[in-house]
N, C-alpha and C positions, 0 to 999 in steps of 0.2 A: 490338574495341579501339577506343577513342574516337579520333577524328581530333584530332591535336594542334592544328590551326587552330581547331577548334570550342572546344576547352578554353581556348585563348588568348582567343578571342572572349568567352567568358563571364567570363573574368578581367577583360577590358577593361570589359565592362558592369558588373561589380561595382565596379571602381574609379571608373567614371563615376557610378554611383548614389552612391557614397560622396562623390564631389565635389559632386554636386548637393545632397546633404543638407547640405553644409557652408554652403550659401547662407544658411540660417536661422542658423547659427552665426557667419557672417561679419557679418551685419547689426548686432547689438547692439554688439560692440566698436567697429565703425566709428561708430555713432551716439554711443556713449559719448565716443569721442575728439573727434568734431565738436562735441558740446555743451560739453565742457570747453574746447575750443579757442575757440569763440565766446565763452564766459563770460570766459576769460582775456583775449581781445582787447578786449572791451568794458571790462573792469576796467582794463586797461592804458591804453585810450583816455581814460577818465574821469581816471585819475591824471595823465596827461600834460596834459590840459586844465587841471587844477588848477594845475600848475606854470606853464603858459603864462599863465594868468590872474593868477597871483601876480607873474609878470614884467610883465604889462600894468599892474597896479596899482602896481608899483614906478615905472614910467615915466608914471604918471597917465593911462593910457589906459583906455577903458571895457572891461569884461569882457564876454565872449561865450561862451556854451555851446551845443554842438550835442549833442542826445541821440539815442540809438538807441531808437526807440519800438517797433520790432517786428523780429524775426528769423524768417524762414520758410525753411526749407531742404528741398528735395526730393532724395531719394537714389534712384538707379536702380541696383539690383544685378542683374547679368547673368552667367550661368554657361553656357558651351557645351561640348558633349562629343560626340565621334564616334570613328570608327575607320577606318584605312586600311591596305592591305597594306604590309609592308615593301618598300622599293625595291630592296635589293641583298642579296646573300648567299643562303645555303642556305634561309634562312627567309623567302623572298620571300612565302610564302603566309601567314605569321604576321601577324595583325592588330595594328597599333600604335595605341594610343589617341591621340586628338587632344582636348586639354582646354584650356579657357581661361576666364578670368573678367575682369570689369570692374565698376568702381564709378564712377558719374557723380553729381556733386553740383551742384545748381542753386539757390544761395541767393538769396533776396530780402531785402534789409535796408533798412528805412525809417529815414532819417536827417533829423531835423527840428531847426531852431534853436529855442532857448527864447526866446520874445519875447512881447510884448504883456502881457495879463493874467497868463499863466503866468509870465513873467519877473518881474513885480511880486510875485506870490504866492510864488514859490519862491526868489527871490534878493534881493528888497528888503524883504520883510516880516520883522521881528525874529522869532527863534526863540521858541517858547513854552516854559514850564517843563517840560512833559512830554518834550520832546526832550532836555533836559539830564539829567533823571532816568533816561531810558531808557539813555543812555550810562554813567551812574554804576552802574546795575545790571549792566552788562556788565563792570565792573571797571576802567573808565578812571580814571586819576588825576585827582582833582578839581582839583589845582593846574593842570595843563596844560589841562584842559577849561575852567575858568573863565578862564584867561588868554586862551584862544582865543575863547570864546563871549561873555564879558561885557565890556561897554564901560565900566562904572562900578560902584562900590561906594557904597551909601548906608547910613550908620550913624546909629542913634538915639544922641544924646549930650545927656543932660539935657533931654529933651523936644524937642530940635531935631534936624533932619535935616541931615547933612553929607555931600556928595558927593565921592568920590575917583575921579578918571578913571584908566582903564587905558590911559594914554598915556606912554611913557617920556620924552617931552619935558616932561610936567608931573611933575617929579621927586618932589615931596612927595606928590601924589596917587597916583602910580604906586607908590611905596614902601609906602605904607599899604595899597594894594590887594594888593600882593604878600605883605605880612606876614599879612594876614587869610586869603588863600587858602592860604598855607603852614601856618597854624594848622589850617584845616579838613583839609589833607592829613595833618598829623600825627595828627589824630583818626581819619581813614580808615585810615592805616597801622596803627593799633592796633585796627581793626575795631570802632570805637565810633561810627561816623557813620552817621546814619539819613537817609534821603531818602524820606519817605513822605507820602502824602495824609492829611490830617486827616479822620477818620471820626467821625461823630456821628449823632444821630437827631433829626429834626424831627417835632413833633407839632401837630396842629390839632384843635380841638373844634368840632362842628357839631351844631345841634339835629336830633333824630331825625325830627321831622315834616317837615323840609325835604328829606329824602332819599327819592326814589321808588324803586320796585323796580328800574327799569332804571338809575338813578343808582347805586344800592348795587352793582349787578353791575360797573359800570364802575370804581367806587372800589376793589373788591376786587382788581382786576388791578394796581393801582399802589400800594396802601397796605395796612398791617396795621391791621385794624379792631377796635376794642373797644367794646362797648356799655356806657355808664354808666347803670344803671337808675335811680339816685337822681337824676341830672340829666336823664334822658330825652334823652341826647345820645350821639353817636358820637365816639370819639377815634381819629384817624388818625395813624398812625406810619409814617415812611419813613426807612430808612438813607440817609445822604448821604456821598459822598466828596467832600471839599472841596479846598482849595488845598494844594499840596505844601510841606512844611516840612522844611528841613535842620537836624538837631539832633544833639547829643551824648548824647541819651537817647531812649527809646522813647516817641513821642507818645501811644501807646495807654494808657500808665500815668497820663496826666493826667486829671483829672476832666473830665467831659463838657462842662461849662460853660466850662472853660478852653480846651478844644479849639475850641468854638464861637467863643469870643472871639478866638482866634488866626486862625481862618479868616475871620472878619469883617474883622478888621484887614488880613489879606493880600488879601482879596477887593476891597479899595478900591484896590489897586494895579493897574497894567496887566498884561495877561496874559503879558508878556515879563519880568516881574519874578519872581525866586526869593527867597523869604524864608528867612532862617536864624536860629536861636536856640540860642546856646551858653550853657548855664547852669552856675552853680557846683554843686559836689557830684557832678559827673560828670567823666569823662576830658576833659581840656582845658578844665575849668571855672575854671582859675586866671586866665584871660582871658575873662570873660564878654562876649558879643557879641550884639547883635540888630540885624538890618538887612536889606537887600535887594541882590541883584545884578541889574542891568538887562542883558538879553541883547541881542546884536547881531543884524543880518541876516547872511545868507551873504555878500552883497556887502561889508559892512563887515569881516567876517572876513578876506576876501582883501586888502582894502585895508590892514588891520592888519599882515598878513604881508608885503605888498609894501613898505610903509614901513619895516618893521623891517630890511630888507636893509641899508640904508645911511642912509636919511633920519631915522628914528627908532629907532636901535638900542637894544635892551634891555640893561640892566646888572644886575650881581649885586646882590641884596637879602638881607641876613641876616635870619634869623627873629627874631621877638620873644623877649625873654628868658623870657616866660611860656609860650612854646610848647614842647611836648614835642619829643623828637628826631624829625627828619624824614629819611625814607629818601632822597629825591632833591630837589634844588633846582637844576635847570638854568637857566643864564643866559637861553637863548633858548626861546621857546615852540616854534619850528620852526627847527632848525639847518640853514639852506640853503646849499648850495655854489653859488657863482656863479664859473665858470672860463672861461678862454679856449679850453679843449679838453675833450674828453669825459672825465669822471672814470673812472678805472680801476676803482674799487672800488665802483661804484654800478650797480644793475640798473635804475634808473629815472632817465632823464635826458632833457631836451628842450633844443632850441636856439631861443632867442628873443633878439631885439635884439642879435645877434652874439655871444651868450655862452651857455654851457651851464648849465642849472639842474638841481640834483639834491638830494634830501634826504639830510643826513648821518645823521640818527637818525630813529627812529620817532616819529610824532606821533599824537594822537588821530585816530580815523577821522571825516572830515567828508564828508558827502554832501549833495546837492542834494535837500532834503526835498520830497516831493509834497504 
């Protein structure tokens, strides 16, 4: 008959082995929780920095950002197991398992201020058109997006360009700016707004005798080549993706020469200008519009939000009579709470200049572009 103590011993070994195998199961959940926790902490820190810098802008103080450039965490998983005789009772010879486990984390986080050339590039340089269209393709409302990112509207009126500033203190300019972005928002609500790069084909003709064998091989890598026997020449063709155009029609339906003309006109503008073309015969065409939005820098966006707290408060603007129905028309680009105590119904709040700042509603996602 088997010794009961030996039987208990093997049971203990079996239990210990099972616990040791749990080390592999313990690591992935712990790592998952750690990765999510770091991501949540960094996102929360960025959001709070944004609010603090809006408060700084409100009080005409320079903005300052500190970025987390690197997170490296080392995890040490330790499992211990053993057995010892019971100390009391009739089963004093029975082996009792001794099991233990520990997880140690040693994070290294690199935190660096954004300054110098990086500060100029990421915070002071105006946004380019591709940043705007990237957010539009993610479904962000063009009304709030342009109110946040654009500093002025430029309309073509009988061959002349007229600028309308996106500053509430300039009431006439601000009202026209708001009416135009509301018109685009109504077109977007009806799923008739396009924000696409103008595509067309460039062609060149070169004499065949001027092309060497090595040169021909190099040209093949960049162009579509056709030999014109009657002209003893090569025709080179290359697809081009040009400037971005916001429209109420599909730009691909335009004749190629028209797309080239629109691209060349837009290409004369700065890279932080976004051209729009609203034509009759399409949704929203009762108010034909052609012009450009000039985009701000990230620093200018924060200053706009800071001043809008009390110095240059935004006001309600009614849509133009020619504009179709609009789903939303909020008074403020970002509805910011400024209170003497912590807001009870906000998950995100910071204290600055003796007051608490918290967003009341959702706003377009704004990030410090690299």
